[in-house]
C-alpha positions as CSV (number, residue, x, y, z in Angstrom):
1,X,16.1,8.9,-14.0
2,X,12.8,7.0,-13.4
3,X,10.6,7.8,-16.4
4,X,7.5,6.3,-14.9
5,X,7.8,8.1,-11.6
6,X,8.4,11.4,-13.5
7,X,5.3,10.9,-15.6
8,X,3.2,10.1,-12.6
9,X,4.5,13.1,-10.5
10,X,4.0,15.5,-13.4
11,X,0.4,14.3,-13.7
12,X,-0.2,14.9,-10.1
13,X,1.7,17.9,-9.2
14,X,2.6,21.4,-10.5
15,X,6.3,21.6,-10.1
16,X,9.1,23.2,-11.8
17,X,11.9,21.0,-13.5
18,X,14.3,21.8,-10.6
19,X,11.7,20.8,-8.0
20,X,11.0,17.5,-10.2
21,X,14.6,16.8,-10.3
22,X,14.9,17.4,-6.4
23,X,12.2,14.6,-5.9
24,X,13.4,12.2,-8.4
25,X,17.0,12.0,-6.7
26,X,15.4,11.2,-3.5
27,X,13.8,7.9,-4.8
28,X,15.5,4.7,-5.4
29,X,14.2,1.7,-7.6
30,X,13.8,-1.7,-6.3
31,X,12.9,-4.9,-8.1
32,X,11.5,-7.5,-5.7
33,X,10.6,-11.0,-5.7
34,X,7.3,-12.4,-4.9
35,X,6.6,-12.7,-1.1
36,X,9.7,-10.5,-0.4
37,X,9.4,-8.6,2.9
38,X,10.3,-5.0,2.5
39,X,9.7,-3.9,6.0
40,X,10.0,-6.4,8.8
41,X,7.8,-6.7,12.0
42,X,9.2,-5.1,15.1
43,X,11.2,-2.6,13.2
44,X,10.8,1.0,12.4
45,X,9.4,1.8,9.0
46,X,11.9,4.0,7.3
47,X,10.7,4.1,3.6
48,X,7.6,5.0,1.6
49,X,7.0,3.1,-1.5
50,X,5.5,3.7,-5.0
51,X,4.3,0.8,-6.9
52,X,5.2,0.9,-10.6
53,X,4.5,-2.7,-11.2
54,X,3.2,-5.4,-9.0
55,X,1.2,-5.7,-5.7
56,X,2.2,-5.2,-2.0
57,X,0.3,-5.6,1.2
58,X,0.6,-4.5,4.8
59,X,0.2,-7.4,7.2
60,X,-0.7,-7.5,10.8
61,X,-0.1,-10.8,12.7
62,X,-2.2,-11.8,15.8
63,X,-0.7,-13.1,18.9
64,X,-2.0,-16.5,17.6
65,X,0.0,-16.1,14.4
66,X,-3.0,-15.5,12.3
67,X,-2.4,-12.8,9.7
68,X,-4.7,-10.1,8.5
69,X,-4.0,-8.0,5.4
70,X,-4.6,-4.3,6.5
71,X,-3.7,-2.6,3.3
72,X,-3.1,-3.4,-0.5
73,X,-1.4,-1.4,-3.0
74,X,-0.9,-2.1,-7.0
75,X,0.3,0.1,-9.7
76,X,0.4,3.9,-9.1
77,X,-0.4,3.4,-5.5
78,X,1.9,4.6,-2.6
79,X,2.3,2.3,0.5
80,X,4.0,2.0,3.7
81,X,3.2,1.2,7.3
82,X,2.0,4.7,7.9
83,X,2.0,4.9,11.8
84,X,5.4,3.7,12.0
85,X,6.6,5.7,9.0
86,X,5.1,8.9,10.3
87,X,6.0,8.4,14.0
88,X,9.1,6.7,13.5
89,X,8.2,3.9,16.0
90,X,8.4,0.1,15.9
91,X,5.6,-1.7,14.1
92,X,4.1,-5.1,14.5
93,X,2.9,-5.0,10.9
94,X,5.3,-5.8,8.0
95,X,5.1,-4.9,4.3
96,X,5.4,-7.9,1.9
97,X,5.1,-8.0,-2.0
98,X,2.3,-10.3,-3.3
99,X,3.9,-10.4,-6.6
100,X,7.2,-9.7,-8.1
101,X,7.0,-5.9,-8.1
102,X,9.0,-2.9,-9.4
103,X,8.9,-0.3,-6.8
104,X,10.4,3.0,-6.1
105,X,11.2,4.2,-2.5
106,X,12.0,7.0,-0.5
107,X,13.7,7.3,3.0
108,X,12.0,9.1,5.7
109,X,14.9,11.5,6.0
110,X,14.4,12.4,2.2
111,X,10.8,12.4,2.6
112,X,11.2,15.1,5.3
113,X,13.7,17.0,3.3
114,X,11.2,17.2,0.4
115,X,8.5,18.7,2.8
116,X,11.0,21.6,3.3
117,X,12.3,22.2,-0.2
118,X,9.4,21.4,-2.5
119,X,6.4,23.4,-1.5
120,X,4.0,21.4,-3.4
121,X,5.2,18.1,-2.1
122,X,3.6,18.4,1.3
123,X,0.2,19.1,-0.6
124,X,0.7,16.1,-2.7
125,X,1.6,13.8,0.1
126,X,-1.3,15.1,2.3
127,X,-3.7,14.1,-0.6
128,X,-2.2,10.6,-0.6
129,X,-2.5,10.3,3.2
130,X,-6.0,11.7,3.2
131,X,-7.1,9.2,0.6
132,X,-5.4,6.3,2.4
133,X,-7.3,7.5,5.6
134,X,-10.7,7.7,3.7
135,X,-10.1,4.2,2.1
136,X,-9.2,2.7,5.7
137,X,-12.4,4.2,7.2
138,X,-14.6,3.0,4.7
139,X,-12.9,-0.5,4.6
140,X,-13.5,-0.5,8.6
141,X,-17.1,0.7,8.3
142,X,-17.6,-2.4,5.9
143,X,-15.9,-4.8,8.0
144,X,-18.2,-3.7,11.0
145,X,-21.3,-3.6,9.1
146,X,-21.3,-6.4,6.5
147,X,-21.2,-10.1,6.6
148,X,-18.9,-12.2,4.6
149,X,-21.2,-12.8,1.8
150,X,-21.6,-8.9,1.3
151,X,-17.9,-8.1,1.9
152,X,-17.0,-10.5,-0.9
153,X,-19.8,-9.1,-3.3
154,X,-18.6,-5.5,-2.5
155,X,-14.9,-6.6,-3.2
156,X,-15.7,-8.3,-6.5
157,X,-17.6,-5.3,-7.7
158,X,-15.3,-2.7,-6.6
159,X,-11.8,-4.7,-6.9
160,X,-12.3,-7.2,-9.6
161,X,-8.8,-7.1,-10.7
162,X,-7.6,-7.6,-7.1
163,X,-9.9,-10.7,-6.8
164,X,-8.0,-12.2,-10.0
165,X,-4.6,-11.3,-8.7
166,X,-4.6,-12.2,-5.1
167,X,-4.2,-15.7,-3.7
168,X,-7.4,-16.7,-1.8
169,X,-5.5,-16.7,1.4
170,X,-4.7,-13.1,1.1
171,X,-8.1,-12.2,-0.3
172,X,-9.7,-13.8,2.8
173,X,-7.4,-12.1,5.3
174,X,-8.2,-8.8,3.7
175,X,-12.0,-9.3,3.7
176,X,-11.7,-10.8,7.4
177,X,-13.1,-14.1,6.5
178,X,-11.8,-17.6,6.3
179,X,-10.5,-19.2,3.2
180,X,-13.2,-21.8,3.5
181,X,-15.9,-19.0,3.4
182,X,-14.3,-17.2,0.4
183,X,-14.1,-20.5,-1.4
184,X,-17.8,-21.1,-0.8
185,X,-18.8,-17.5,-1.8
186,X,-16.7,-17.9,-5.1
187,X,-18.3,-21.0,-6.1
188,X,-21.8,-19.9,-5.4
189,X,-23.6,-18.3,-8.5
């Protein structure tokens, strides 16, 4: 069974061996290619993903076709299109790999099953959801309060590894600025 996921879970949760096995059998492993779409737009999101290696993003597309990266996940992060996953409703967003990635995923039905059979699973998942919510609110506040220069500086300080890993197009869409603006900011010393 997935040793990497097992190690991660035992570091984050207090669970018995039986509970751990109940969790691990619910996850499947997927090796994905760069730019592979894991959840398509206008579909119901049926999976929650854990990133072992690589980088994924949630993308929202405007009516004019412009893409905005809403969320990014790297190693040891969980990611999904949360509103669609939790409500089992159609989403306009999609989930895409930025790099070739190794991920574990769990179906919505198995996720719900774990909520009932592993008492600490709900608490574990709630902590993930709470942290995702806090990160989203902080990001929204920065997008509202900061101009492009300050958004870039903040991103460079707080996420230097992402700035190196992400193509300019994706970094710019995450920061809510144009690629041209990002290029200018990167070249300024």
